N, C-alpha and C positions, 0 to 999 in steps of 0.2 A: 848755569852750573852754580856751585857753592860760592864762587867768586863774583857772581852777577853777570857773567859773560853769556851771550846768546849762543845757543847750540843749534846749528843748522843740520838738517838731515836726520834728526831724531824721529823715530817711528812712534806715533801716538795712536792710542786705541782706547776703546771702552771694553773692559773685560766682558766676555760673553757675546760680543758682536763681531762680525767679520771685517768691518771697515777699518782700514789703517791709513793714516795720512802721515805726511812727512813735513817737518818744520821747514820754513823758508830760511833765507840767509840771516834774518833777524830773530830767528827762533819762534816765529809766530805760526799758528796753525788754526784751521777751522775744521771741526769734525762734526759730521751729521749725527744728530742724536735721535734716539728712539724714545725720548722722554719729553714731557711737556715743559715749557718755560717755567722756571721756579722750582722744579724738582731737583733733588740732589743726585748726582751721578759720579761714579768713580772713574777717573781718567788715569791712564798709565802711559809712560813714555820711556824709551830706552835708546841708547846709542853706544855701541861698543860695550865697555864695562860700566857705563853710567846708567842708572835707572831712577825712576821717580814715580810717585803715585800721589794723587790728591783727590779729595771730594770737592766737586764743583757744582754750583747752582747753574742749571741750564739757562743759557741766555746771558750770563754774566762773564766778564773777563776774569781770568785767574792767572797766577804765576806758578808754574810747576818747576821745581828745582831738581835737577838730576845730580845724583851722588854715586860714588862707588859703594857697592853693598858691603 
């Protein structure tokens, strides 16, 4: 979240694709991609009233921060 705390149980997806994964107790997730390594993809996450979205290079780690809209 905005305070740097991990959020477990957040639903993470790539808009336009049906797969949804849930973050673990440390806020980590791994999501199958329909893109090649090195391509840019949009990733979205939400839990309760917190949401976040980020562009990520496939195959790289990224930090997605969830905020109240």
